[in-house]
BAPABA-743898 format. One record per residue (C-alpha): residue number from 0; residue in one letter; x, y negated, z. Coordinates in pm, whole numbers, plus 50000, padded with zeros to 5 digits. Layout:
# residues N
pos | code | X | Y | Z
NUM | a | X | Y | Z $
...
END
This chain:
# residues 64
pos | code | X | Y | Z
0 | m | 49814 | 48500 | 51481 $
1 | s | 50074 | 48753 | 51591 $
2 | n | 49797 | 48994 | 51696 $
3 | a | 49660 | 48987 | 51342 $
4 | i | 50002 | 49066 | 51199 $
5 | w | 50047 | 49362 | 51434 $
6 | l | 49696 | 49483 | 51350 $
7 | a | 49771 | 49460 | 50978 $
8 | l | 50101 | 49643 | 51021 $
9 | g | 49929 | 49916 | 51220 $
10 | l | 49663 | 49960 | 50953 $
11 | v | 49926 | 49979 | 50680 $
12 | l | 50104 | 50253 | 50872 $
13 | v | 49778 | 50445 | 50919 $
14 | f | 49690 | 50428 | 50550 $
15 | e | 50045 | 50512 | 50441 $
16 | g | 50044 | 50814 | 50668 $
17 | l | 49716 | 50956 | 50537 $
18 | g | 49869 | 51084 | 50212 $
19 | p | 50139 | 51305 | 50363 $
20 | l | 49906 | 51410 | 50646 $
21 | l | 49611 | 51522 | 50433 $
22 | a | 49776 | 51631 | 50106 $
23 | p | 50151 | 51680 | 50147 $
24 | r | 50202 | 51867 | 49818 $
25 | g | 50010 | 51612 | 49613 $
26 | w | 50186 | 51327 | 49791 $
27 | r | 50527 | 51481 | 49721 $
28 | e | 50437 | 51526 | 49352 $
29 | m | 50318 | 51166 | 49326 $
30 | v | 50641 | 51035 | 49482 $
31 | s | 50842 | 51255 | 49246 $
32 | q | 50658 | 51114 | 48945 $
33 | l | 50702 | 50759 | 49069 $
34 | s | 51077 | 50811 | 49111 $
35 | q | 51101 | 50900 | 48742 $
36 | q | 50942 | 50572 | 48626 $
37 | d | 51157 | 50293 | 48489 $
38 | d | 51210 | 49972 | 48688 $
39 | n | 50967 | 49759 | 48486 $
40 | t | 50681 | 50004 | 48542 $
41 | l | 50750 | 50010 | 48915 $
42 | r | 50758 | 49629 | 48921 $
43 | r | 50418 | 49617 | 48749 $
44 | i | 50273 | 49865 | 48997 $
45 | g | 50419 | 49668 | 49289 $
46 | g | 50291 | 49341 | 49148 $
47 | c | 49940 | 49481 | 49107 $
48 | l | 49945 | 49608 | 49465 $
49 | v | 50062 | 49270 | 49596 $
50 | v | 49790 | 49086 | 49404 $
51 | a | 49519 | 49331 | 49513 $
52 | g | 49632 | 49310 | 49876 $
53 | s | 49642 | 48931 | 49862 $
54 | v | 49291 | 48915 | 49721 $
55 | v | 49157 | 49148 | 49990 $
56 | a | 49338 | 48954 | 50264 $
57 | y | 49206 | 48623 | 50131 $
58 | i | 48848 | 48751 | 50112 $
59 | m | 48868 | 48888 | 50465 $
60 | y | 49029 | 48568 | 50594 $
61 | t | 48761 | 48345 | 50446 $
62 | r | 48485 | 48560 | 50597 $
63 | l | 48612 | 48503 | 50952 $
END
C-alpha cells in the first residue's frame, strides 16, 4: 500500500511541475488570476478537483 501512495505522490509532483516547466508565463498568469478569486470560488474549484480525483482513483482501483 505504501508503494502506491509514493507512486501517487510522485505522479502528482510530475503533473504539478509540468505547468511551470512548459509554460511559465501562462502558469504565472493563471496563479495570479486564482489568487484574486474569493474564498467560496476557490472552495468550489478545490471541491471539484477532489471529487474528480476521487472518481479517477476509484475507477483505477476497481480495475486492478
